[in-house]
Residue, then its C-alpha position, 0 to 999 in steps of 0.5 A: x182461075x179464069x179457064x179458057x181451055x179443056x185441059x184447064x178445066x180437067x186440071x181444075x176439077x181434079x185439083x177439087x178432088x185433093x179435098x177428098x179425105x180417104x187416099x183411095x177415093x182421091x185416086x179413084x176420082x182423079x183417074x175417073x175425071x181424067x179418063x172421062x175428059x180425056x174420053x170426051x175430047x177423043x170422041x169430040x162429044x157433042x152436046x147433043x150426045x152427051x144429053x142422050x148419054x145422060x138420058x140413057x143413065x137416067x132411065x137406067x136409074x129410074x128402071x132399077x128397082x130393089x130386085x133388078x138393077x139395070x145400072x149393073x146390067x149395063x156394066x155387064x153389057x160393057x164388060x166392066x163387071x168381068x174386067x173388075x172380077x178378073x182383075x181381083x177374083x182371076x186366076x192369077x195365082x188364085x185357086x177360084x177363077x172370076x165369077x159374076x153374080x150377074x144382074x138377076x142374082x138376089x140376096x137372100x135366096x131361101x136356104x134349101x136342102x140337097x136334093x129339093x126343087x126350087x120351083x116355087x110357081x108352075x113351070x113349064x118343061x121337064x124338070x132339070x136335075x142338077x149337081x155339083x161338087x166342091x173340092x179344093x185344089x187338091x181335089x179333097x172335098x170341101x163340105x159346107x160351101x154355100x152354093x147359091x142357085x138361080x135359073x130363068x123360067x123357060x120364058x127366059x125370065x128370072x122371077x125378079x123380072x117377071x110378075x107371074x112368077x112366085x117370089x123366089x121361084x127357081x132360086x135357092x141356097x145350098x151347101x155342100x155336104x161331107x163329100x162336097x156335093x150339092x143337088x137340086x131340081x129345076 
């Protein structure tokens, strides 16, 4: 097929996605192509602007590390993370509202006993005691719920952003007790 106009290109690229074995992948790929092409046409994207956008995406990839995901941070800045959370975990008939882990959450925080400190390196300022309670939709305590806690230092940085902080500083996994309560010290 000789492609002479943009709409022919969109159709040709979408036709290639027909080969996807997974029906859901096919739906997502076809919608992505359609919306990306429509976006470029709507804003009349120039080659220079396209190059700048690619440089941003490339830089985000290069800055991403196992403990710091710049691409996820950008998704949050664009509101995409919140939108996906609201569509999947929102209040539409569900007992728990949407919640984002955010770009500075790390899997594998150390398990902590309730009431202990999550401070692992010198941290200026007065200590902060935190507590919460997990209940079901009827207000009954729920025991054994994992609560992942993390906090920025007084400098405004999480430990995965700041080489001066100890590994896992201001992070911990707590579990609600029989009363549904969890607590700790920052």
